[in-house]
Backbone as a ProteinNet text record, in pm:
[ID]
protein_1_A
[PRIMARY]
MTDRRGASGGLRGDLKQRVKTGRGRTLSQKRWLERQLNDPYVARAKREGYRSRAAFKLIEIDERFNLLKPGQKIVDLGAAPGGWSQVAAKKIGAEGKIVGIDLLEIEPMTGVEFITLDFLDPTAPGILTELLGGPADFVMSDMAANTTGHKKTDHLRIIGLAEVAAEFAREILAPGGSYLAKVFQGGTEGDLLNDLKRDFATVRHVKPNASRADSSELYVLATGFRGRGAEPAALDE
[TERTIARY]
1990.8	1844.9	1798.9	1670.5	1614.5	1528.4	1556.5	1476.4	1358.9	1238.7	1122.4	1033.9	1065.7	975.6	1039.5	962.5	1006.9	966.9	978.8	947.5	802.7	714.7	572.6	537.1	634.9	609.9	564.6	544.3	499.1	614.5	580.1	681.6	740.2	869.5	937.4	979.3	974	1013.4	1163.7	1235.7	1380.9	1445.3	1424.7	1472.4	1624.1	1678	1821.5	1856.4	1961.1	2006.3	2091.1	2062.4	2141	2192.2	2312.6	2378	2408.2	2365.7	2396.4	2544.6	2599.9	2738.4	2744.6	2780.9	2787.1	2913.5	2913.5	3030.1	3151.7	3259.7	3381.5	3387.1	3280.4	3279.2	3312	3413.2	3452.7	3357.4	3363.9	3278.7	3309.8	3438.8	3475.1	3421.8	3423.2	3367	3216.5	3150.6	3006.6	2975.1	3052.7	3029.3	3052.7	3157.9	3186.2	3071.2	3020.8	2912.6	2785.8	2755.1	2638	2652.1	2773.7	2796.1	2776.5	2826.4	2807.7	2660.1	2585.6	2444.4	2363.1	2405.8	2331.4	2385.4	2488.1	2552.6	2474.2	2418.4	2340.2	2423.5	2553.6	2638.5	2668.4	2675.2	2691	2568.3	2449.9	2325.8	2315.6	2353.5	2345.9	2443.7	2562.5	2660.4	2605.1	2536.1	2475.9	2367.2	2283.7	2174.5	2227.2	2333	2382.3	2493.8	2530.2	2625.9	2771.4	2802.8	2943.2	3007.1	3134.5	3204.7	3233	3226.8	3250.8	3184.1	3159.8	3102.5	3198.3	3327.2	3427.1	3400.4	3324.1	3292.2	3229.4	3146.6	3075.4	3166.6	3279	3376.9	3435.9	3475.3	3531.8	3426.7	3304.3	3197.2	3180.2	3176.6	3157.5	3276.4	3397	3516.2	3520.8	3486.3	3485.8	3379.5	3263.1	3158.6	3204.9	3285.1	3333.8	3449	3536.2	3660.2	3680	3584.1	3587.9	3720.9	3755.1	3882.9	3879.4	3767.5	3756.8	3698.2	3773.6	3732.6	3749.1	3666.2	3676.4	3817.4	3862.4	3990.8	4112.6	4094.8	4209.7	4279	4404.8	4482.9	4494.9	4450.8	4439.8	4505.3	4573.6	4627.7	4554.1	4505.7	4437.3	4528.6	4593.5	4685.2	4607.7	4643.5	4569.7	4424.8	4401.7	4269.9	4163	4200.5	4100.8	4003.4	3875.3	3811.1	3771.5	3794.8	3769.2	3662.9	3614.3	3508.5	3548.2	3669.1	3713.3	3732.8	3785.8	3804.3	3670.6	3567.8	3433.8	3386.6	3400.8	3357.2	3433.6	3564.9	3648.1	3617.1	3596	3569.3	3443.3	3341.8	3217.9	3239.1	3330	3349.6	3442.9	3546.3	3645	3607.7	3516.4	3468.7	3568.3	3526.4	3606.5	3736.9	3741.9	3864.3	3970.6	3932.5	4028.3	4091.5	4181.6	4251.3	4274.4	4238.5	4262.2	4341.3	4446	4520.1	4514.2	4461.4	4457.2	4564.9	4632.1	4740.8	4716.7	4739.2	4719.9	4797.6	4829.5	4891	4791	4662.6	4556.5	4506.9	4466.3	4402.1	4263.3	4224.3	4096.7	4012	3884.6	3792.4	3791.5	3799.8	3804.3	3686.5	3710.9	3610.6	3622.3	3511.1	3511.5	3569.8	3663.5	3720.7	3837.5	3878.7	3989.2	4084.3	4213.1	4313.5	4374.4	4360.8	4416.3	4543.4	4644.9	4766.5	4796.7	4849.2	4885.1	5033.8	5064.4	5203	5211.5	5323.2	5349.9	5390.8	5321.1	5355.2	5492.8	5550.2	5685.3	5792.6	5753	5848.2	5913.2	6045.3	6112.8	6063.7	6008.3	5960.4	5819.9	5749.7	5608.4	5583.3	5658	5629	5637.7	5741	5755.8	5645.5	5607.7	5501	5369.5	5335	5207.6	5206.5	5317.1	5323.1	5306	5366.4	5352.5	5208.9	5146.5	5008	4912.7	4940.8	4856.6	4877.3	4993.8	5026.6	5081.6	5137.1	5193.9	5177	5218.9	5206.9	5061.5	5042.2	4907.4	4857.6	4727.6	4663.8	4620.8	4599	4545.6	4594.1	4653	4690.4	4605.7	4529.9	4440.9	4470	4456.4	4488.7	4392.7	4320.5	4236.4	4297.9	4428.4	4498.1	4501.7	4498.1	4518.1	4599.8	4698.1	4777.2	4690.8	4726.7	4655.3	4658	4542.2	4533.8	4569.9	4622.3	4662.2	4568.5	4485.8	4402.5	4468.4	4596.7	4670.7	4671.9	4601.8	4576.7	4704.7	4802.6	4925.5	4999.6	5008	5074.9	5003	4870.4	4793	4808	4810.8	4828.8	4963.1	5069.4	5202.8	5214	5148.3	5152.7	5086.9	4969.8	4900.1	4964.9	5023.6	5097	5217.2	5288.1	5401	5358.8	5243.7	5191.5	5157.1	5094.9	5059.8	5184.1	5290.2	5414.5	5480.1	5486.2	5548.5	5458.5	5327.2	5236.1	5253.6	5277.2	5300.8	5430	5531.7	5657.7	5637	5557.5	5523.1	5450.1	5354.8	5277.7	5368.6	5468	5560.7	5634.8	5654.3	5729.1	5646.8	5515.6	5435.5	5333.2	5317	5216.8	5262.5	5167.6	5189.9	5176.7	5235.6	5215.7	5067	5028	4888	4810.5	4875.7	4808.7	4772.4	4693.7	4642.2	4672.4	4675.7	4702.9	4603.9	4541.4	4443.8	4476.4	4486.1	4521.5	4455.3	4425.9	4368.5	4476.3	4440.7	4525.4	4435	4494.5	4421.9	4472.7	4383.1	4425.4	4509.8	4613.2	4696.6	4815.1	4831	4934.1	5048.3	5075.5	5188.7	5146.5	5014.3	4971	5013.6	5039.8	5086.9	5220.8	5305.8	5434.8	5414.9	5319.1	5288.6	5237.3	5148.9	5095.3	5206.1	5295.3	5405.1	5495.3	5516	5597	5529.6	5398.6	5325.8	5320.3	5318.5	5309.3	5425.6	5537.6	5652.6	5630.1	5547.2	5535	5396.3	5298.4	5161.4	5111.5	5025.8	4976.5	4886.3	4802.8	4708.3	4703.9	4705.1	4699.2	4593.6	4506.7	4399.3	4360.7	4292.9	4228	4084.4	4034.1	3895.3	3840.1	3720.1	3651.6	3512.4	3493.2	3361	3259.8	3132.7	3026.6	3023.2	3069.1	3069.3	3173.9	3269.2	3359.1	3278.4	3294.8	3216.1	3246.1	3141.4	3153.4	3250.3	3258.2	3345.1	3486.6	3515.5	3646.6	3737.3	3867.1	3965.4	4013	3947.9	3985.9	3970	4071	4069.8	4130.5	4115.4	4186.6	4270.8	4389.2	4476.2	4463.5	4429.2	4413.2	4514	4598.3	4698.1	4671.1	4653.2	4621.4	4722.3	4731.3	4821.5	4967.6	5001.7	5140.4	5232.1	5339.3	5430.7	5570	5586.1	5718.8	5791.3	5902.6	5977	6047.9	6054.2	6136.2	6076.9	5945.1	5881.2	5863.3	5816.8	5790.3	5677.5	5682.9	5577.8	5439.8	5341.5	5203.6	5130.3	5009.9	4922.3	4853	4832.8	4759.7	4618.8	4522.7	4381.5	4321	4297.5	4239.1	4094.6
11398.9	11393.7	11255.4	11241.6	11113.6	11058	10935.3	10869.2	10802.5	10852.9	10804.8	10713.6	10683.7	10605.3	10474.8	10366.8	10238.3	10225.1	10102.1	10080.5	10113.9	10096	10122.3	10267.5	10347.1	10488.2	10513.1	10406.5	10423.9	10452.2	10491.5	10516	10384.2	10384.7	10264.4	10282.2	10171.2	10177.1	10181.6	10116	10108.9	10216.2	10342.1	10454.2	10456	10490.5	10502.7	10647.2	10696.7	10831.6	10830.8	10922.6	10934.4	11077.4	11089.4	11218.7	11252.8	11370.7	11414.3	11449.5	11422.2	11459	11608.3	11684	11828.6	11872.9	11998	12052.9	12043.3	11985.9	11972.9	11848.7	11770.9	11649.4	11529.5	11452.7	11336.4	11220.9	11120	11002.7	10932.2	10923	10857.1	10934.4	11067.5	11148.3	11127	11118.4	11093	10958.9	10856	10723.2	10723.4	10793.3	10799.3	10866.4	10976.8	11048.8	10965.4	10894.3	10806.1	10697	10641.6	10536.8	10590.7	10712.1	10772.5	10794.8	10845.8	10874.7	10748.9	10637.1	10512.2	10419.1	10462.4	10378.1	10385.3	10273.9	10278	10315	10282.5	10316.4	10466.2	10531	10676.5	10742.4	10695.5	10750	10722.7	10604	10568.5	10652.3	10675.8	10758.7	10898.4	10953.5	11085.8	11082.9	10978.3	10968.3	10956.3	10877.5	10847.2	10940.7	11035.8	11137.5	11097.7	10994.7	10956.7	11038.3	11061.9	11145.9	11074.7	10943.6	10869.7	10733.4	10673.4	10539.1	10435.5	10469.1	10375.7	10339.3	10422.3	10392	10254.1	10215	10087.8	9968	9990.1	9882.1	9847.5	9950.5	9925.4	9870.1	9920.3	9868.3	9718.5	9676.2	9534.6	9450.2	9498.8	9423.5	9410	9516.8	9511.6	9416	9412.9	9319.8	9175.2	9147.4	9011	8972.8	9069.7	9034.8	9106.8	9189.6	9252.5	9323.8	9414.5	9483.9	9605	9674.9	9800.8	9777.2	9820.1	9795.7	9923	9938	10056.6	10074.9	10199.9	10233.2	10213.8	10170.4	10145.8	10275	10257	10361.8	10324.7	10414.2	10381.7	10489	10443.9	10533.9	10508.2	10616	10609.7	10675.3	10592.8	10643.3	10687.5	10803.5	10854.9	10877	10945.5	10948	11026.6	11119.9	11204.7	11121.2	11155.6	11269.2	11240.5	11116.9	11087.1	10983.5	10913.3	10814.6	10701.8	10649	10540.2	10590.5	10709.7	10765.6	10784	10822.5	10835.4	10703.7	10597.5	10465.1	10423.9	10439.7	10397.6	10477.7	10608	10692.5	10648.6	10606.6	10560.6	10432.3	10347.3	10216.7	10222.6	10305.7	10303	10395.6	10490.3	10575.2	10681.7	10757.9	10871.2	10827.5	10704.5	10658	10615.2	10601.7	10566.5	10690.2	10666.6	10776.9	10741	10832.4	10813.9	10932.3	10901.3	11004.1	10969.8	11062.4	11046.1	11131	11075.7	11146.4	11147.2	11261.9	11272.5	11393.6	11390.5	11506.7	11621.1	11586.2	11685.3	11728.4	11853.7	11898.4	11835.7	11796.9	11729.1	11812.2	11822.5	11895.6	11832.8	11913.1	11859.8	11767	11674.2	11574.8	11547.1	11542.1	11512.2	11373.6	11366	11238.1	11192.6	11273.9	11237.1	11355.5	11327.2	11430.7	11407.5	11504.6	11494.7	11578.7	11522.2	11598.4	11593	11702.7	11711.8	11682.1	11560.2	11513.2	11389.9	11371.1	11249.4	11140.1	11026.9	10922.1	10862.7	10889.5	10843.5	10936.4	11049.3	11138.7	11063.6	11068.2	10993.9	11028.7	11148	11188.1	11137	11085.5	11050.2	10944.3	10832.6	10732.1	10788.3	10867.9	10925.4	11023.5	11105	11202.9	11133	11030.6	10962.2	10885.6	10821.1	10748.1	10843.2	10961.6	11061	11110.7	11137.9	11185.7	11080.1	10953.9	10844.8	10820.5	10858.4	10828.2	10688.6	10632.3	10497.5	10426.8	10301.2	10225.4	10208.5	10191.6	10175.9	10032.6	10018.6	9886.8	9846.4	9945	9917.3	10025.8	9984.1	10075.9	10039.3	10134.6	10107.8	10205.5	10155.3	10236.4	10205.1	10307.4	10294.9	10374.3	10394.9	10472.6	10398.2	10475.1	10420.9	10520.9	10471.5	10559.1	10607.7	10719.9	10769.5	10664.2	10636.8	10532.3	10585.8	10494.5	10529.7	10471.3	10373.2	10301.1	10174.8	10158.6	10037.5	9946.3	9833.3	9750.2	9705	9660	9610.3	9721.9	9837.8	9951.6	9994.4	10003.9	10044.3	9943.3	9815.1	9710.2	9725.9	9743.2	9755	9879.3	9986.2	10109.3	10091.9	10031.2	10018.7	9913.2	9809.2	9711.2	9778.2	9861.1	9933.6	10022.8	10086.9	10172.3	10090	9974.6	9887.4	9833.7	9809	9758.5	9862.3	9986.9	10089	10121.9	10111.3	10130.5	10019.1	9896.5	9784	9804.1	9855.9	9883.3	9990.1	10090.4	10192.9	10130.2	10041.4	9976.8	9899.2	9831.8	9755.1	9845.2	9970	10061.4	10111.6	10112.9	10176.8	10084.2	9961.6	9871.4	9812.7	9798.8	9726	9576.1	9491.2	9346.3	9312.3	9225	9188.4	9280.1	9385.2	9482.9	9430.4	9509.9	9468.7	9574.2	9526.9	9613.3	9578.9	9682	9664.6	9763.1	9712.2	9800.5	9756.1	9854.3	9827.9	9781.4	9684.1	9641.8	9615.6	9592.4	9547.1	9409.1	9323.3	9194.4	9216.6	9133.5	9150.6	9058.1	8971.3	8869.6	8883.8	9005	9020.8	9044.1	9048.6	9070.8	8956.6	8837.6	8724.7	8751.6	8830.2	8865.3	8948	9039.1	9119.2	9030.9	8937.7	8847.8	8765.8	8712.8	8632.6	8715.9	8840.3	8929.5	8954.2	8976.9	9001.7	8878.5	8761.3	8636.8	8619.7	8682.1	8668.2	8737	8840.6	8924	8926	8862.8	8861.3	8717.6	8693.5	8557.6	8508.3	8596.7	8557.7	8665.9	8622.3	8715	8663.3	8751.8	8708	8819	8775.8	8868.3	8892.1	9013.1	9045.6	9130.9	9098.1	9183.2	9212.8	9330.4	9364.5	9387	9370.9	9391.6	9534.8	9629.1	9769	9799.2	9707.9	9722.4	9693.9	9774.8	9756.7	9621.7	9556.8	9421.3	9414.1	9521.3	9519.8	9568.5	9589.4	9638.9	9524.1	9538.7	9439.5	9467.6	9561	9600.4	9486.4	9470.4	9378.5	9451.3	9391.1	9440.5	9327.8	9363.4	9270.2	9299	9196.6	9209.7	9120	9181.4	9107.8	9134.8	9029.9	9044.7	8969.1	9008.9	8941.2	8973.6	9101.7	9142	9082.4	9017.3	8948.6	9009.2	9119.4	9178.2	9121.3	9180	9138.5	9006	8927.4	8807.4	8688.5	8689.8	8574.9	8462.8	8347.5	8235.7	8271.7	8227.1	8259.8	8218.8	8301.4	8275.9	8196.2	8154.3	8086.4	8190.4	8155.6	8243	8190.9	8271.8	8235.3	8308.1	8236.1	8297.4	8336.5
12508	12505.9	12547.2	12580.4	12620.4	12509.8	12465.8	12363.9	12433.3	12411.4	12484.7	12402.8	12278	12195	12151.7	12160.2	12109.2	11964.8	11908.6	11767.7	11737.6	11835	11815.5	11838.8	11885	11912.8	12054.2	12134.5	12271.2	12365	12486.9	12587.4	12633.5	12663.5	12710.5	12855.2	12930.4	13070.5	13087.7	12996.5	13009.4	12922.3	12959.9	12879.8	12876.1	12760	12743.7	12710.7	12771.5	12743.1	12616.3	12526.4	12404.4	12392.3	12340.8	12334.1	12189.9	12147.1	12011.9	12000.9	11884	11860.4	11833.6	11936.4	11922.2	11851.6	11814.5	11747.2	11838.6	11787.2	11865.1	11952.4	11957.5	12038.9	11951.6	11992.1	11914.3	11940.1	11854.8	11872.8	12003.8	12039.6	12165.2	12285.1	12276.4	12384.8	12395.5	12281.7	12279.5	12344.2	12311	12368.3	12518.1	12562.8	12706.3	12779.9	12723.6	12789.3	12793.8	12686.1	12686.1	12791.5	12802.2	12901.6	13042.4	13067.2	13198.6	13229.4	13132.4	13153.5	13178.9	13121.1	13133.1	13241.5	13312.3	13413	13544.1	13591.9	13715.8	13837.8	13835.3	13949.2	13954.4	13838.8	13836.5	13898.7	13858.1	13913.1	14062.8	14103.7	14245.5	14328	14274	14345	14369.6	14271	14287.5	14393.9	14390.1	14488	14629.9	14647.5	14781.4	14827.1	14742.3	14783.3	14775.5	14698.9	14682.6	14571	14584.4	14487.6	14355.9	14354.5	14230.4	14237.7	14120.6	14113.4	14170.9	14176.5	14228.9	14374.3	14444.8	14584.4	14597.8	14500.6	14510.6	14487.5	14421	14406.3	14542.3	14617	14749.3	14844.1	14836.3	14921.3	14899.3	14774.3	14744.3	14788.5	14762.6	14803.3	14954.4	15025.3	15171.2	15223.1	15159.2	15201.4	15187.9	15089.5	15066.2	15158.2	15190.1	15259.5	15392.8	15434.5	15566.6	15591.6	15502.5	15510.6	15602.6	15604.8	15678	15815.9	15918.6	16057.2	16139.4	16243.7	16328.6	16384.1	16383.1	16443.4	16355.1	16231.9	16144.8	16101.2	16062.4	15997.6	15849.7	15760.8	15618.6	15532.9	15427	15325	15194.6	15133.7	15004.5	14900.7	14817.6	14715.7	14592.2	14538.1	14422.9	14458.2	14568.9	14633.2	14558.7	14472.2	14405.1	14321.8	14325.4	14394	14538.4	14586.2	14726.3	14754.3	14651.7	14672.5	14765.6	14748	14836	14978.5	14993.9	15127.9	15198.4	15123.5	15181.7	15240.7	15163.5	15208.4	15333.1	15329	15441.4	15567.2	15551.7	15668	15741.5	15667.1	15729.3	15809.2	15761.6	15825.7	15946	15940.8	16049.1	16164.2	16140.3	16247.8	16291.7	16391.9	16439.1	16503.5	16554.4	16619	16518.6	16391.5	16287.5	16226.6	16130.5	16064.6	15918.1	15828.6	15685.7	15632.9	15557.6	15485.7	15337.5	15258.6	15114.2	15049.5	14950.4	14884	14733.6	14671.1	14526.9	14476	14346.5	14282.8	14268.9	14265.8	14253	14390.4	14400.5	14523.4	14532.5	14652.9	14674.3	14769.7	14736.9	14823.4	14962.4	15067.9	15204.3	15234.7	15325.7	15363.1	15513	15581	15723.7	15749	15841.4	15879.7	15795.1	15697.6	15609	15596.5	15599	15574.6	15437	15349.5	15214.8	15204.3	15138.1	15111.7	14962.2	14910.9	14769.4	14756.5	14712.3	14708.4	14620.6	14554.9	14479	14577.1	14576.2	14672.5	14645.3	14527	14495.7	14551.9	14605.3	14670.6	14787.2	14799.3	14907.1	15046.9	15062.9	15195.6	15225.7	15124	15141.1	15248.4	15251.1	15355.1	15496.6	15522.7	15655.6	15689.1	15590.5	15613	15644.8	15567.1	15588.9	15720.3	15753.8	15880.5	15998.1	15987.5	16094.6	16104.6	15989.9	15991.4	16046.2	16017.5	16068	16216.8	16267	16405.5	16422.6	16315.6	16320.8	16187.9	16179.2	16054.4	16011.3	15882	15826.1	15840.2	15856.5	15855.6	15715	15629.9	15496.5	15401.4	15290.3	15182.2	15061.6	15010.9	14897.9	14784.5	14662.7	14545.6	14431.8	14389.1	14270	14154.8	14162.5	14060.3	13927.5	13820.2	13685.9	13606.4	13532.9	13446.8	13331.1	13273.2	13155.6	13045.5	12987.2	12885.9	12748.1	12665	12528.9	12424.9	12466.1	12371.1	12320.7	12351	12314.6	12436.7	12428.8	12546.6	12615.2	12537.8	12599.7	12671.9	12608	12670.7	12797.7	12791.6	12908.9	13021.9	12986.4	13086.8	13157.1	13079.9	13138.3	13226.1	13185.6	13264.8	13400.7	13402.4	13530.5	13619.1	13558.7	13638.9	13704.2	13626.9	13684.3	13799.5	13785.3	13891.6	14015.4	13994.5	14107.2	14176.5	14100	14159.1	14249.4	14203.9	14288.8	14407.6	14389.8	14502.8	14605.4	14558	14648.8	14727	14660	14729.2	14836.1	14804.1	14902.6	15021	14991.7	15098.3	15192.6	15137.7	15222.1	15320.8	15282.2	15368.4	15486.2	15472.8	15578.7	15643.9	15594.1	15651.9	15785.2	15875.6	15999.6	15973.1	16057.5	16042.4	16040.6	15947.9	15932.9	15841	15790.4	15706.3	15568.4	15495.9	15364.8	15258.6	15133	15018.1	14908	14849.9	14742.2	14631.3	14507	14395.8	14267	14182.2	14050.4	13952.6	13868.3	13756.9	13636.7	13521.6	13402.9	13365	13317.2	13264.6	13139.6	13125.2	13007.1	13000.9	13101.7	13092.8	13190.5	13240.4	13331.3	13476.1	13501.7	13640	13731	13672.2	13751.4	13816.9	13751.7	13811.1	13937.6	13933.1	14051.5	14164	14131.7	14233.8	14297.9	14216.3	14270.1	14360	14323.6	14406	14541	14539.2	14663.2	14752.4	14691.9	14769.3	14865.7	14837.8	14927.2	15060.9	15060.2	15179.5	15242.7	15177.1	15228.8	15240.6	15339.2	15363.7	15252.3	15197.8	15092.8	14986	14859.8	14746.5	14650	14601.9	14513.1	14415.9	14307.6	14215	14261	14239.9	14270.9	14156.7	14108.9	14010.6	14063.5	14121.7	14175.5	14064.1	14096.3	13997.4	13946	14028.7	13987.1	13880.4	13860.1	13745.2	13619.5	13518.7	13397.2	13333.4	13284	13230.6	13113.8	13034.9	12917.9	12948.7	13075.9	13115.8	13157.7	13130.8	13174.6	13316.6	13382.5	13517.9	13617.6	13701.5	13814.8	13934.1	14050.7	14167.8	14225.7	14271.3	14341.2	14490.1	14566	14710.7	14780.6	14861.1	14939.3	15087	15164.3	15306.5	15391.7	15518.7	15610.7	15584.7	15584.4	15559.6	15665.5	15617.4	15708.7	15708.7	15639.5	15627.5	15506.7	15474.4	15356.4	15377.6	15271.3	15272.8	15344	15370.5	15435.3	15334.3	15381.1	15290.6	15195.4	15069.1	14972.4	15020.9	14987.8	15029.3	14923.9	14962	14866.6	14780.6	14654.3	14563.5	14550.8	14591.1	14582.8	14464.7	14354.9	14235.4	14260.8
[MASK]
+++++++++++++++++++++++++++++++++++++++++++++++++++++++++++++++++++++++++++++++++++++++++++++++++++++++++++++++++++++++++++++++++++++++++++++++++++++++++++++++++++++++++++++++++++++++++++++++++++++++++++++++++++++++++++++++++++++++++++++

């Protein structure tokens, strides 16, 4: 329901959505739903036709670092529901190619080819490279492991996911390519950065404004892929 009255009983301009705790709905579910209803990026995604609020994270990161260019070949790991692929498709145009991969089936999208497959499957790198028509220019991942509510455990899970995604990226990236992945702050993300520094010219942390302020979410951006075993890169915090 919508709370329309302030302390004086008058209408307020900054209305907040409030959700009653219905039968069978837990307090955490109620809080999540209230957060969704009050999230300006959720509302904006609906207005602008994006499949998820995450689209604005990639838009902001791209505005800062100019990652998406016409004609690129891009892999979207854990692509469902397709918000990042939507953003990329608009930027790279018809001459580019995007392949999104996920365990879940994804609703078709113009300009993007989705496949239902585990990216850890040994056949995945070859399949994606063939579908792209060559090595990728950009591998992006907004994947997150299922959370447990235990911060350290959740941190280790998503770091592990980012590490295997980075290994996948090394297998299919073209020289000069880029890798972007979600992580959580928690103390071990530095190990991932140091690992990436060996093979990429520049490695940095990024926290877009569309990431919720109370979230430990960050993104690791590695650009200028130089192949395995190159001299360590600079870390740009």
